[in-house]
N, C-alpha and C positions, 0 to 999 in steps of 0.2 A: 528203344531211346527214350533218352532221357539228357530233358534240356535244365536250363540253371541259365538265365540272363546275367544276374549280376556277377554272377563268378564265372562268367563268358564260360562255361562248357558246357556240352556236348559228348555225352554218349550213349553206345552204338554194342547191345551186345547182341551174337554172331550167335548161329546155331553150334549146338558140338559139333567139331570136322569143320565147318567152312572158312573159310576168312576170305577175305577185301586189302585187293591195295593199294596202301594208300593211293593210289592217284582216281583208283574211280572214286574212294571214299569221301578224298577231294572234293569229286565229279562231284555226286552226288548231295555232297552237305553246302555248296558253293552254287549249283543246279536250284536248292531249296530255300537260297537264297541269303546265307551263313559265311561269313571271312573266315577262313579257315585260317590259323598264326604259327599254327605245332599242330599230330597229332601222334599222338600217345600211347603208347599196347601195354597194357593192364593182364588181369586174371581173375584183379576183381568181377564181383558181378556188378547189373548196376542197386541191388539198392545197398551193398556196401559202398560203393561212390556216392548214394544219396545219405549217406545215416557220412561220409566224411564231408562231402560241401554242408551237409545242415552242422555241423565240428564248426567249422569254423566260417563259418559265417554270422559277423555278428548279430 
């Protein structure tokens, strides 16, 4: 998992062949104290997400 509070991003990586319904993901994040605004699915790795966030953060 990758969290960036400044950009308000939480990225979660799943194991190959695994999936989690949006409702279950939303519930897990809410139970962990996060407020979920939107869920976006991506093929990007956590490292790619980290690099992208780093580039857009001033």
